[in-house]
C-alpha positions in Angstrom: -65.9 -22.6 8.2 -67.9 -26.1 7.8 -71.8 -25.6 7.1 -74.1 -27.1 9.8 -74.6 -30.9 8.7 -77.6 -31.4 6.7 -79.6 -34.5 4.9 -78.7 -34.2 1.1 -80.9 -35.3 -1.7 -79.1 -35.7 -5.2 -81.7 -35.8 -7.9 -79.9 -36.6 -11.2 -81.7 -37.0 -14.5 -80.1 -38.6 -18.1 -79.2 -36.3 -21.3 -81.5 -33.1 -19.9 -80.7 -30.4 -22.2 -80.4 -27.6 -19.9 -82.5 -25.1 -22.1 -85.5 -27.2 -22.2 -86.3 -25.9 -18.3 -88.1 -23.3 -17.5 -85.7 -21.5 -15.1 -83.2 -21.4 -17.8 -85.4 -19.6 -20.1 -87.5 -21.8 -22.3 -91.5 -20.7 -22.1 -93.1 -23.7 -24.2 -92.1 -26.6 -21.2 -93.7 -27.4 -18.5 -91.7 -27.7 -15.6 -93.3 -26.5 -12.4 -92.0 -28.6 -9.9 -87.9 -27.9 -11.1 -88.9 -24.3 -11.3 -90.0 -24.0 -8.4 -87.0 -25.7 -7.0 -84.9 -23.1 -8.5 -87.0 -20.3 -6.9 -86.4 -21.4 -3.5 -82.7 -22.1 -4.3 -79.6 -20.9 -6.4 -79.4 -21.6 -10.3 -76.2 -22.6 -11.9 -76.1 -20.5 -15.3 -73.0 -22.0 -16.5 -72.8 -25.5 -15.5 -71.1 -28.6 -17.3 -70.2 -32.3 -17.1 -66.6 -33.1 -17.4 -67.5 -35.9 -20.2 -70.8 -35.3 -22.7 -71.3 -39.5 -22.3 -73.3 -41.0 -19.4 -70.6 -43.5 -18.0 -67.7 -41.0 -17.8 -69.7 -37.8 -16.5 -70.6 -40.2 -13.7 -67.1 -41.3 -12.9 -66.3 -37.4 -12.7 -69.6 -36.9 -10.7 -68.8 -40.0 -8.3 -65.0 -39.2 -7.6 -64.4 -35.7 -8.5 -62.0 -36.1 -10.9 -61.8 -35.5 -14.6 -61.7 -38.7 -17.2 -58.3 -38.3 -17.8 -57.0 -37.9 -14.4 -58.4 -42.4 -13.8 -57.9 -43.1 -17.1 -62.2 -43.5 -17.3 -62.3 -42.9 -21.3 -65.1 -44.0 -22.7 -68.5 -46.2 -22.1 -66.3 -49.4 -21.7 -64.6 -48.0 -18.2 -67.3 -47.6 -16.1 -67.0 -47.0 -12.6 -66.1 -50.0 -10.1 -65.3 -48.2 -6.7 -62.0 -47.0 -7.6 -60.9 -44.2 -6.7 -63.1 -43.6 -3.9 -65.5 -41.0 -4.6 -67.9 -39.2 -2.0 -70.0 -41.9 -1.5 -67.3 -43.8 0.2 -66.9 -40.6 2.2 -69.8 -40.2 3.4 -70.2 -43.7 4.6 -66.7 -43.6 6.2 -68.0 -40.8 8.6 -71.2 -42.9 9.6 -74.1 -41.4 7.1 -76.4 -43.5 5.3 -75.6 -42.9 1.8 -78.0 -44.5 -0.7 -78.6 -44.9 -4.3 -82.0 -45.6 -6.1 -82.1 -46.1 -9.5 -80.0 -45.6 -12.9 -75.8 -45.7 -11.8 -74.6 -46.7 -14.8 -71.5 -48.0 -13.1 -69.9 -51.2 -13.4 -71.9 -54.2 -11.2 -73.7 -54.1 -8.3 -71.0 -56.4 -6.8 -68.6 -53.5 -6.8 -68.4 -51.5 -3.5 -69.0 -48.3 -4.6 -69.4 -46.0 -1.3 -72.8 -46.9 -1.0 -74.4 -48.5 1.6 -76.8 -49.9 -0.6 -77.8 -49.8 -4.4 -81.4 -50.3 -4.5 -82.4 -51.6 -8.2 -79.8 -50.1 -9.7 -79.1 -49.7 -13.6 -75.6 -50.7 -14.6 -73.6 -50.8 -18.0 -74.8 -53.8 -20.3 -72.9 -57.3 -19.3 -70.3 -55.3 -17.3 -68.6 -54.2 -19.6 -70.4 -51.1 -21.5 -70.3 -50.3 -25.2 -67.9 -52.2 -26.8 -68.1 -51.0 -30.2 -67.2 -47.3 -28.7 -63.7 -48.4 -28.5 -63.7 -48.6 -32.5 -62.1 -45.1 -33.4 -60.3 -45.8 -36.2 -61.9 -45.6 -38.1 -65.5 -45.2 -36.1 -68.0 -47.6 -36.8 -71.9 -46.8 -37.4 -73.7 -46.8 -34.7 -75.6 -49.8 -33.5 -79.6 -49.0 -33.6 -79.1 -45.2 -35.2 -82.9 -45.5 -36.7 -84.6 -46.1 -33.4 -84.2 -42.1 -32.5 -86.4 -41.6 -35.2 -88.5 -44.6 -35.4 -89.4 -44.8 -31.8 -90.5 -40.8 -31.7 -93.8 -40.4 -29.9 -95.8 -41.2 -27.5 -96.3 -44.7 -25.5 -94.6 -46.2 -22.8 -91.1 -47.9 -22.4 -89.0 -49.8 -20.0 -87.2 -46.7 -19.5 -90.3 -44.8 -18.1 -91.6 -47.9 -15.7 -88.4 -48.0 -14.2 -88.5 -44.5 -13.5 -91.9 -45.0 -12.3 -90.4 -47.8 -10.0 -87.6 -45.8 -8.8 -89.7 -42.7 -7.6 -91.8 -45.5 -5.5 -88.7 -46.9 -4.1 -87.3 -42.8 -3.5 -90.6 -42.0 -2.0 -91.0 -45.1 0.7 -87.5 -44.7 1.8 -87.6 -41.3 2.4 -91.2 -42.0 4.5 -89.0 -44.2 6.3 -86.7 -42.2 6.9 -88.7 -39.6 8.6 -90.5 -42.7 10.7 -87.0 -43.6 12.1 -86.3 -39.9 13.2 -82.3 -40.0 12.6 -80.2 -37.2 14.3 -77.3 -38.7 11.7 -78.0 -36.8 8.4 -78.1 -38.8 5.7 -77.5 -39.0 1.5 -79.8 -40.1 -1.0 -79.3 -40.2 -4.6 -82.2 -41.3 -7.1 -81.3 -41.7 -10.8 -83.8 -41.1 -13.2 -83.3 -42.4 -16.6 -85.4 -39.6 -18.6 -85.5 -37.7 -20.8 -82.7 -40.0 -22.3 -83.6 -41.9 -25.5 -86.1 -43.6 -26.6 -88.0 -40.7 -27.5 -91.2 -42.1 -26.2 -93.6 -39.8 -24.3 -96.1 -41.7 -21.3 -99.0 -40.1 -23.0 -100.1 -37.7 -20.0 -97.3 -36.1 -20.6 -96.9 -36.0 -24.4 -100.2 -34.4 -24.9 -99.3 -31.2 -22.7 -97.8 -30.3 -25.9 -100.7 -31.2 -28.5 -100.9 -27.3 -28.9 -97.8 -25.8 -28.5 -95.3 -24.7 -30.7 -92.3 -25.5 -29.4 -88.5 -24.0 -30.5 -87.4 -25.4 -33.6 -83.7 -27.1 -34.2 -81.1 -24.8 -34.9 -79.1 -24.5 -38.0 -80.6 -27.8 -39.2 -80.6 -27.5 -42.3 -77.9 -28.7 -44.5 -76.6 -25.5 -45.5 -76.4 -24.1 -42.4 -75.0 -26.7 -40.7 -71.5 -25.7 -39.1 -68.6 -27.8 -40.5 -65.2 -29.1 -38.8 -64.1 -32.7 -39.7 -64.3 -33.8 -36.4 -67.6 -33.2 -36.3 -68.4 -34.0 -39.7 -67.0 -37.2 -38.9 -69.1 -38.1 -36.0 -72.0 -37.1 -38.1 -71.2 -40.0 -40.2 -70.5 -42.5 -37.4 -73.7 -42.0 -35.3 -75.8 -41.8 -38.3 -79.1 -40.8 -36.1 -80.3 -38.1 -38.5 -79.7 -39.7 -41.5 -83.6 -41.6 -40.2 -85.4 -38.4 -39.8 -87.3 -35.5 -42.1 -89.2 -32.8 -41.3 -92.1 -34.3 -39.6 -89.8 -37.3 -37.5 -88.1 -33.8 -36.3 -90.9 -32.5 -34.6 -92.4 -35.4 -33.4 -89.0 -36.4 -31.5 -88.4 -32.9 -30.0 -92.6 -33.3 -28.8 -91.9 -36.6 -27.4 -88.3 -35.2 -25.5 -90.4 -32.4 -24.0 -92.8 -34.6 -22.7 -90.1 -36.7 -21.5 -88.7 -33.6 -19.4 -92.5 -32.9 -18.1 -92.4 -36.8 -16.9 -89.4 -35.8 -15.2 -90.1 -33.0 -13.9 -93.4 -34.4 -12.3 -91.3 -37.6 -10.7 -89.4 -35.2 -9.4 -92.8 -33.3 -7.8 -93.7 -36.8 -6.0 -90.4 -37.0 -4.5 -89.8 -33.4 -3.2 -93.5 -33.5 -2.2 -92.6 -36.5 0.1 -90.3 -34.2 1.7 -92.7 -31.7 2.6 -95.3 -34.1 4.0 -93.0 -36.1 6.4 -91.2 -32.5 7.8 -87.7 -33.7 6.0 -87.6 -30.9 3.6 -86.5 -27.8 6.3 -83.4 -30.4 7.1 -82.2 -31.3 3.8 -79.9 -29.6 1.3 -80.8 -30.8 -2.6 -79.2 -30.6 -5.8 -80.7 -31.3 -9.4 -78.5 -32.1 -11.9 -78.2 -34.4 -15.0 -74.8 -36.2 -16.5 -75.0 -34.4 -19.7 -77.4 -32.9 -22.0 -78.8 -34.1 -26.0 -78.2 -32.1 -29.1 -81.7 -32.4 -30.5 -81.4 -32.3 -34.2 -79.4 -28.8 -33.3 -76.6 -29.0 -36.3 -78.4 -32.2 -37.5 -76.7 -34.0 -34.2 -78.7 -35.8 -31.6 -77.8 -37.9 -28.9 -74.5 -36.3 -27.1 -70.5 -36.8 -27.8 -70.0 -33.0 -28.7 -69.0 -30.1 -26.8 -71.9 -27.4 -28.1 -73.5 -26.4 -24.6 -76.5 -28.4 -26.3 -74.4 -32.0 -25.1 -71.9 -30.5 -22.7 -73.8 -28.1 -20.4 -75.9 -29.8 -17.7 -78.9 -27.9 -15.6 -77.5 -27.4 -12.0 -80.1 -26.4 -8.8 -78.9 -26.0 -4.9 -81.6 -25.7 -2.8 -82.4 -26.0 1.3 -80.5 -24.8 4.5 -77.6 -21.7 3.9 -78.5 -21.9 0.3 -79.4 -18.4 -1.0 -83.1 -17.8 -2.5 -83.5 -16.9 -5.9 -80.0 -16.7 -6.8 -78.1 -17.0 -10.2 -74.4 -17.7 -9.8 -72.8 -17.1 -13.5 -69.2 -18.5 -12.2 -68.7 -21.7 -14.6 -69.3 -24.7 -12.4 -69.1 -28.7 -13.2 -69.8 -31.9 -11.9 -66.2 -32.4 -10.3 -67.3 -30.0 -8.2 -70.5 -32.5 -6.7 -68.3 -34.4 -4.5 -66.8 -31.5 -2.3 -70.3 -30.1 -2.3 -71.8 -33.3 -0.7 -69.3 -33.7 1.9 -69.5 -29.8 2.5 -73.5 -30.3 3.2 -72.5 -33.0 5.7 -69.9 -30.5 7.7 -66.7 -31.8 6.3 -63.5 -30.8 4.2 -63.0 -32.2 1.3 -60.3 -34.9 1.7 -58.6 -34.4 -1.5 -57.2 -30.7 -1.5 -56.0 -31.6 -5.2 -58.8 -32.6 -6.6 -60.2 -30.0 -9.3 -63.6 -29.6 -8.0 -64.6 -26.8 -5.3 -67.9 -26.6 -3.1 -70.9 -25.1 -5.3 -72.0 -23.2 -1.9 -68.8 -21.3 -2.2 -69.6 -19.8 -5.8 -72.6 -18.0 -3.9 -70.2 -15.6 -2.7 -68.7 -15.1 -6.1 -71.1 -15.4 -8.7 -69.5 -13.6 -11.5 -66.0 -15.3 -11.1 -64.2 -15.9 -14.2 -63.5 -19.5 -13.0 -62.8 -21.9 -15.9 -64.1 -25.4 -16.5 -63.3 -28.5 -18.4 -64.8 -31.4 -20.4 -63.3 -33.7 -22.7 -64.3 -36.9 -24.7 -62.7 -40.1 -26.0 -65.9 -42.0 -26.7 -68.0 -43.3 -29.9 -67.9 -41.9 -33.3 -64.4 -39.7 -32.2 -61.8 -39.4 -34.4 -59.4 -37.6 -31.9 -60.3 -36.6 -28.4 -62.3 -33.6 -28.0 -61.2 -31.0 -24.9 -63.2 -28.1 -23.9 -62.4 -25.2 -21.5 -65.1 -22.7 -20.5 -64.9 -19.3 -18.7 -67.0 -16.9 -17.9 -66.9 -15.4 -21.6 -64.9 -17.6 -23.5 -64.7 -21.8 -24.6 -62.3 -23.0 -26.7 -62.1 -27.0 -27.8 -59.4 -28.4 -29.4 -59.0 -31.6 -31.3 -55.4 -33.0 -31.2 -54.5 -33.0 -35.0 -57.4 -31.1 -36.3 -58.4 -27.0 -35.9 -59.6 -25.5 -32.7 -62.8 -24.0 -32.1 -63.4 -20.5 -30.5 -66.7 -19.4 -28.8 -67.9 -15.7 -27.3 -70.5 -17.2 -25.2 -71.4 -13.6 -23.5 -72.5 -12.6 -27.4 -72.9 -15.9 -29.4 -74.9 -17.9 -26.5 -75.7 -20.6 -29.2 -72.1 -21.2 -30.9 -73.1 -20.5 -34.3 -69.8 -18.4 -35.1 -66.7 -20.4 -34.7 -63.6 -17.6 -34.0 -60.8 -19.3 -34.1 -59.8 -19.1 -38.0 -60.3 -15.1 -37.1 -56.8 -13.4 -36.8 -59.0 -10.2 -34.2 -59.5 -13.3 -31.9 -55.5 -14.4 -32.4 -54.9 -13.1 -28.5 -57.9 -14.7 -26.9 -57.1 -18.1 -28.9 -53.5 -18.1 -27.3 -54.4 -17.8 -23.3 -57.3 -19.9 -23.8 -55.0 -22.6 -25.3 -52.8 -21.4 -22.7 -55.4 -21.8 -20.1 -56.5 -25.0 -21.1 -53.0 -26.5 -21.3 -52.9 -25.5 -17.5 -55.6 -28.1 -17.2 -54.4 -31.0 -19.2 -51.4 -32.0 -21.6 -54.1 -33.0 -24.2 -51.5 -34.5 -26.7 -50.9 -37.1 -24.1 -54.3 -37.6 -23.0 -55.2 -38.5 -26.4 -52.5 -40.6 -26.8 -52.5 -42.5 -24.0 -57.1 -42.7 -24.7 -56.0 -44.4 -27.9 -53.8 -46.6 -26.6 -55.5 -48.0 -23.5 -58.3 -48.8 -26.0 -56.2 -50.5 -28.5 -54.9 -52.6 -25.8 -58.4 -53.4 -24.6 -59.8 -54.3 -28.3 -56.7 -56.8 -28.8 -57.6 -58.4 -25.2 -61.1 -58.8 -26.4 -60.0 -60.5 -29.7 -59.7 -57.4 -32.1 -62.9 -55.6 -33.8 -64.3 -58.2 -36.0 -64.7 -60.2 -32.0 -66.3 -57.0 -30.7 -68.3 -56.2 -33.9 -69.6 -59.6 -33.4 -71.2 -59.1 -29.8 -74.5 -58.7 -29.4 -75.2 -54.8 -28.3 -78.4 -52.6 -28.0 -79.1 -48.9 -29.3 -79.3 -48.2 -25.4 -78.9 -49.6 -22.0 -81.2 -52.0 -20.9 -83.7 -51.4 -17.8 -83.7 -53.8 -15.1 -87.0 -55.3 -15.2 -87.8 -55.4 -18.7 -91.3 -55.7 -19.9 -92.7 -55.5 -16.2 -96.0 -53.9 -16.1 -96.2 -50.1 -15.1 -95.6 -49.5 -11.4 -97.9 -47.0 -10.0 -98.8 -45.0 -13.0 -100.4 -41.8 -12.5 -101.2 -38.5 -14.3 -99.7 -35.0 -14.7 
């Protein structure tokens, strides 16, 4: 039976490690607004992105499709409106569907489904990070030293941009409340924090001045897990070459400050919902496009299938959403598209798409469902393919050894069970379950073929390396003064 239609507010952050959130068990982090949202609704314990990198993940969230289904492999294949996504469906059904802030699509000139995109942040120059195509072999990443060098307290164009996006979202919601339209709307607010640079506004950085934060796990060289694909990624995405013990602590402190900055921004938006009376008629989703390794295993950024990078926080609140519930059933970002349509009282358009409405999971919170993620982007010598069930996670690397983890007894994935004969039957079963989702050999070959063709079209590897590229996507209005500064 369709749900009663309501407004929908999607709060989408960037690079939020699920573990750095109070409602997921972190006792050091200061996230009162997200924690309150969790208490007022449902927490999905095992939520995943479908690609641990911004561009591909956001296409999956928009369309409800896996990357290999649309051949949006990497940071040079941003969303441009095809295939059509949930925003098109909402708009075509007569709903005001609007995005404010970061989208990371191709261009504001594309019809990506929204009735309006307010001050969007898109990929650099409309083509994205071209050096991500160079995987045979991978090249050292541009600007890797910035991860360590910039870490600390301060303001950046990203924090300024987030402040402006929050102010615009609050104004938009007040206008909607004044208009008193009976037709439900959908608003997506894209916030950049806690994406690097790891520079936290001082008031939020200072929250952790006298707090002992969890240390990076398996950080010492001798403790790091060894796998040829991960080792190759470390050599190319060599962020850790620029860290020492003090810089690791500083970077993690700044990241916690950015998470608290994000939480405060979300609190401002939610307070407008309350003040205007919109809250009782609005369903809310909070999630992120992927996580961040935060130094665990000597890794920074994303781009791997460990939970630090591929898992995401996912909270749902509002009418018909159970309060205080925690769902163990695995879910992923391809479930967002059918969820938005369900919130608007409609059935999903594409019944062959892999996702399903999140609201349906509350009636079966311990289902042994399988969710999928893949990666074909920078620093990867082969594709990475993950399948997560209620208990197990398999990661397959065509041409290289598999990994297998027992996620119930080894939540931090410290022991790879794939080489052990005692788990041969589990490994065989998980391989079969993954094969039912994707032909990984075919997908891997197609990704490399498409990337080689694009490299050639742009004049070859040397021409791509000669392009001006930045360590991260520039924000709109770089260098603008602070918009509406505030304290926690």
